[in-house]
Structures are given as structure tokens and as C-alpha cells.
N, C-alpha and C positions, 0 to 999 in steps of 0.2 A: 535968285528968282525961281520960283517953281514953274516948270514947263510941262506941257502935255505932249506925249508921243503917241500918235494914233496909228495903229497897225491893223492889218488883216491877216488871217490865217485860214487855210482851207485843208480839210482832210478829205481826200478823194478815194473812192472805193471802186474796185473792180471785183465783182463776185465777193469772195471772202478775204480779199487782200486790201491793204491800205497803202497808198503811195506816201512814203515818208522821205524826208530829206535829212541826211546827217550833215550838219554844218561843218565846214572846214575848221581845222584846228587854228587857223590863222585869223578867223573872224573875230572882230572886236566884241560883239555881243553873242553870248552863249556858244563859245567855241566847242566843237565836238558833240554838242547836244543834238538830239533828234527832234524834228518839228514836222508840221505839215508845210505846205508851200505858202508863201506870203511875203509881206514886207510892209513898208511904210505907206500910209495914205498920202498922196500928193496934195498940195494945197487946193487945186481945182477939183479934187475928189472928196473933200472933207465932208460934204453932205450926201455922198453916195458911195458907201463902202462896197456895194456890189460892183461898181465900176472899177474901184481899186483892186478888188480881189480877182476879177477877171483879167485885168492887166497883169497882175503878179503871176497868175497861173500861166498865162501865155509867155511871159518873160522867163519864168523859171522851169517850165516844162515843155513849151512849144504847143501846148494843148489849147485850142480855141474854145470859146464859150459854147459854141454849137455842139461840142462833144461832151458837155457836162449836163447831166440831167438830175432831177429831184434835188436841186441845189437850193439850200436855204441857210439863212443866218440862224444859228441855234444858241449862241452864247455871246454876251458882251461882258468883258471882265476888266475891272479896274484894279490896278496893282501899283503900289508906290515903290519906286526905286530911290531909296534915300541917298545912295552914293552919287547918283546922277542928278538928284533933286528934281525928279520928274514923276509924273503919274502916267502910266502906260495904259492906254485904252485899246484892248484887243477885241476885234470883231471876228468871231470864229464861225466858219461855215462848214457844212458837210454836203457832199454830193456824190454822184455816181458817174462812172465813165463807161463808154461803150467799147473801149479797147485798152490794152496795157501799154500802148506806144507813148513814149515821151522823149524829150531831148534834154540832156543834162545842161546845167548852167554853171557859172562860176560861184554861185552861192553855196553850193555843197553838192553832195552826191545823192541821187535819187534811188530809192529801192522800193520794190513791192514787198510788203511784209504781211505774213499771214495774220489775220485779225487776232487769233488766239495768242500770238507772240508779241503783239504790239506793246503791251504794258510792261514787258521785260526790258524795253529799251530805256536809255537814260535821257529823260525829258526834263525840261524845267518843271519843278514840282506842280505848278498850276496846270500845265498842259496835261500832265498825267492824271490829275484830278478830273479835268474836263473829259478826257477820253474815257476814263472809267465810268463817269456819269453817263456819257452818251451810249456806251456799250450796254449799260444796265437799263437805261430808261427810254432812250430814243424819243424824247418828249417832242410834242408838237409845237409848244409855245417857245418863245425866246426866253432864256434865263439871263438875268442880270446878276453878275457876281462881283463881290468885293473881297479881295484877298486880304486875309489877316496879316498883321505885322509879325506875329510870332511864327510858330511852326506852320507849314503850309496848310491852310484850310480856307474855305470860301463860304461866305453867306450868299445864298441864292434867293432871288426874287423873280417870280414869273412876270413877264411884261405882256 
């Protein structure tokens, strides 16, 4: 049976740096890859991805919602994982922080990375496409993306 996995991801900025997480090599999903912070949307959060991402930010960094500014949903991406027979729906947010302070979690190791060096990291291909798009365009509207099944590419549609 085909299932849906709903997740949230945040990329948080302090000046010209981005807070990134390098996932542990022991993680079941995307071991060793770089990501923003985030995770699964809980059942009671399914209609409110903002609630889910603020919870995930707090759990993974110790940063409360009051310390995040200019925070908004910029991308919603649909991707099919054939091996797991699921469709992943990722709500991707961007925002700013007023300090560089954070607390590590057991999800992975957090690092401040200079914006100019971010795209050199090893990301899931769609995450790299999203970051490149955001750095280039910084669009105001939300973009809906569907990931193609061949080489990594995405069809974008403004919402």
C-alpha cells in the first residue's frame, strides 16, 4: 500500500551563515547527508506544518520560535520513494536567527556554514536543488515542486 510521509525542514540563517545538520552515519534515512533541521509531522500537526517545524527546531537546536524571524514556508516538494512505497511531502521553511547559539541533539551534528560554501556539502539531490533555487531567487511566493523519477530535477509551480 502506498503511504505518505509528511515532513518539515528549516534552513536558518545568521548573517551570511546557514545552520546545517550533518546526519549521523547510523541514521536509517539519509545517513551522513547534510540537511536543515526538521523531521516528521506528528498526526496532531498534519494541518499545521508551522507548528511541526517550530517543535522540530526546538527539539533539534534548543532554539525557541521567539528567536526566529522572517520565517516562512517557501517550498512544498513531493517526492516518490519507490523502495519504501511512499510519497514524501516536505514543507521547507527559511528564516533568520538573532544569535548563533544552539544545542546539539542526537539527530546529527549542527554546524554554521558560510552561505558561499553550502552547496559544496553532500545533500539529498532535491535539497541541493531547493537551496540553489532559494539562493538565486529568494522568491516571495510558495513554490510547489514535484521531483522527477529520473535524474534529480523538479517541476515548480507557484502557489
